[in-house]
N, C-alpha and C positions, 0 to 999 in steps of 0.2 A: 734586840732589833727594833728600830723605830719604824713603824709602819706608816707609809705616806699615802696610801690609796685604799679605799674601802669599796668593795664591789658587792652589790646587793641584788639578789633576785627580788622580785616583787611579791607575787601571790604566794602566801604561805611563809614568807620571810620578812620583808619590810612591812607589809600590810597585815593587819589582823583579820579575823574572820569576817569583819564587816567591810573589808577592803579599804581600811583607813590607816593612816600613820598616826600613832598616838602623839599627843602634845609633848611628852618627855622625850620621845625618840626624835621627833621633828626638831626640837630645841638642840639636842645633842649633835645632830647631823649638821645643823647650821653652825654650831660652835666649832666643830672640827674643821669645817671649810674656812671659817674665819681665821683659824690657826694655820692655814696653808695646806691642809690635807685635801685630797681630791676624793670625790664620790662618783661612783659609776652605778647607774641603774641598769641592770643586765637582765633582759627579759626576752621571752619568745614573742611578746606582744609586738604589734607594729609600732613604729615611732609615735604615731598620733596617740596611741593608747598609753604611752609612757609620759607624754608631755605634761599632763595635769599634775602628776606627782613631782616631776622635775621642777615645775613652777613653784609648788609648795616648798620645795627645798632650796629654791633660789639658785639652781645649778648654773643658770646663765650669768649670775652676778659673780660667782666664784670660779668660773671656768671649768666646771665639771662636765660629765659626759653621760650620754645615753647609748647603751648597746641594745639594739632592738633586733627583731626577727631572729632571735637566738644567736646573734653574732654576725648576721649578714650585713648589718649596717652599724657604724659608730658615728655619732654626731657630737661635735664640739658645741656645747650649749651656749657658749659665749658668742660664737660667730655664726652658728647655724650651719656650718659647713660639714660635709661628710669627711671623716678621716679614713673611712673604709666603707666600701659599698659593693657587695657582690650579688649578682642577680642570676636567675635561672636562665639557661639557654632557651631561646624562643622555640627551638625545634622540638622541645619535649612537650609542649602544651597539648597538641592533639592526642598524643598517647596517654598523657595523664588524664585527660578528660574521658577518653575512651575506656580506660581501665576503671576509672571511678564509676562510670555509667553501668558497670556490671554489678554494682552493689547498691543496697538501699542507704546511700550516704549523700551528703551535700558536699560541694566543693566551693571554697571561698577564696577570693582574691582581695587585695587591699588597694584602694585607689582614692586619693584625695578625700580622706575623712569619711569613707564609706566602705562597707563590705559588699562585694559583688558575689551573689549566689548563683551557681550554675545549674542547680537542680531545685528541689524543694527544701527550704530551710528546716533543719531539724531543731530539736530543743537545745542541742549543743551549739548549733549556729547562733541561736538566741543567747546562749550563755556567753559566747565569744563577743557578741554584740554588746551585752551588758558590761562585761569586764572592760572593754575598750571604749565604751561610749560612742560606738559607731553604728549608724543605721544600716540595715540590710536592704540591698536593692537586688531583686531577683531579675535576671536577664536571660533572654533566650539564646542570644548569640555569644555565649561565653568565650569560646576560643577566639573568635574574631575580635571581641572587645579587649580581652586581656593581652592580645598580641600587639596592641597599639602603645603599650607602655612597659617599662621594665618591672619585673616582679622579683622581689626578694624571697618570697615563699608563697606557696598555696597551702591551704588547710582543708583536710577532709574531716567532716564531723559525722558521727553516727554511733550506733550501739557498739559496744566493745567487740562483739563477735564479727560484725561486718567490717569494722576498722582493722581487726587482725587479719581478716582474709584479704582485704585490699592491700594491706601492708606487705603481705607475703608475695602477692602478684607483682606489685610495683617494685619491691626490692629485687626480685629476680629479673624483671624486665629492664630496669635502669641500673643494674649493678655496675659500679665503677664510674657512672656518669653523673648522677645526682644522688643525694642522700634522702632517705625516707626513714622516719622514726616516730614513735608515739611519745608525746609529751604528757598525755593522759590517756587512759584506755579508750576515751571517746574522741581524741584529737590525733590525727595523723599529719605530721609536719612534712612538707615536701620542700627541700631547700637545696641550694647549690652544693656541689661536692666540697667536702672538707670544711664546712661551716659549723663551728660550735663556739661556745662562749670562750673557752680557753685559747683557741687559735686566734680569735679576734682580740682578746685582751693582750696577748703577747705583741701583736702589731701596735696596739695603743701604747703599751709600755715603752716600746722602742721609740715611738714618735715623741714621747714626752720625757725620755731620759730616766726612766725608772726601771727597776728589775722586779721579777716575780717575788723575790725574797722580801720586797717592801710592800707587798700586796696582801690584804686579807679579803677572802671571798666567802660570802655567806649564802647558803641556799638550802632547799628542802627536797628538790625533785631530781629525777634522773638526768635531766638536761643541765643540771648544775654540777654533775660529777666531775667533768673535765676541769672546770675552773677551780673546784675545791682541791683537786689533786695537784694542780699547777701552782697554786698560791703558796706564798711563804707561810701563811696560816690559813688552812682550809677549815671552815666552820660549818657544821650542820646544825639546823634548828632541832630542838627537842621533838618537834612534830615531823621531822624529815622522814623520808623513806628509809627502811632499815639499812639498805646498801649504802646510802648516802652517809648515815651516821657511822657506819663501819669504816668508811674511807676517810672520814674527817680527822683533822688533828685535834679538834676541840668541839664539844657539843654545848651549845648555849641554851638558854631558856626558849620556850615556844614563841611563835609569832603572836600569841594572845597574852604573852607575859613579858613583852618588851625585850625579846631576845637580842635584837640588834643593839639596843641601848646597853645591855649587859656586855656585849662585845666591845663597844666603844669605851665603856668605863674600865674594862679590864686591860685593853690593849692599845688604845689610841689617845689617851689623855697624856699630855706632856708632864 
């Protein structure tokens, strides 16, 4: 099987512990794009938080793609146009805010290069800020403000016990209407119904005339499971969660040992 498209989670997969792409991996990713292969950066991050890595990899030059907000949006880097863009219903905002206010957590929205904080930023809000290079702006009228623009997701941040309790209440309240899941024990993702990396990637593949059999997906976290199971070759990093390693077709080296480069050398060189 000749694989034509390589899909990469970012944190814990493409980037090492310093949140960097190593020079050998960077070089290899540019080389396979020069050979006509496509690269997709697939992340729970907002689009703005993925763009710096996309620029490093010259995705705009080679017509590759960003999958952001865990699949709620796909961007064609060459044109800047959205191939897919799914947003939360506006009518859920007051109840999301009300339920979140029952717990010692923060709620974040994403707007024009900044994070809007609805309560008091937690240390995990600050982590999200650092990862995405987005400043935090604390606002008093959260519901009113975020109702003025479309939202691909909200993020609750806080200690794992508080996040777990908020998840249980929100999952019950919004069952069947929107999706609520933890990407980390301290991050609760609130996204449109049926948004995940696999579902969005299948839409992308259809639009560009490729099949899942021609796709390699690499990841380390629970939100990478669906795409790893859908891909022609599903790859787990050595540092991946145990369940992710169990479901993968292949386990590569860790993100600190150029695991993505190893996949390229094994499966994507002509």
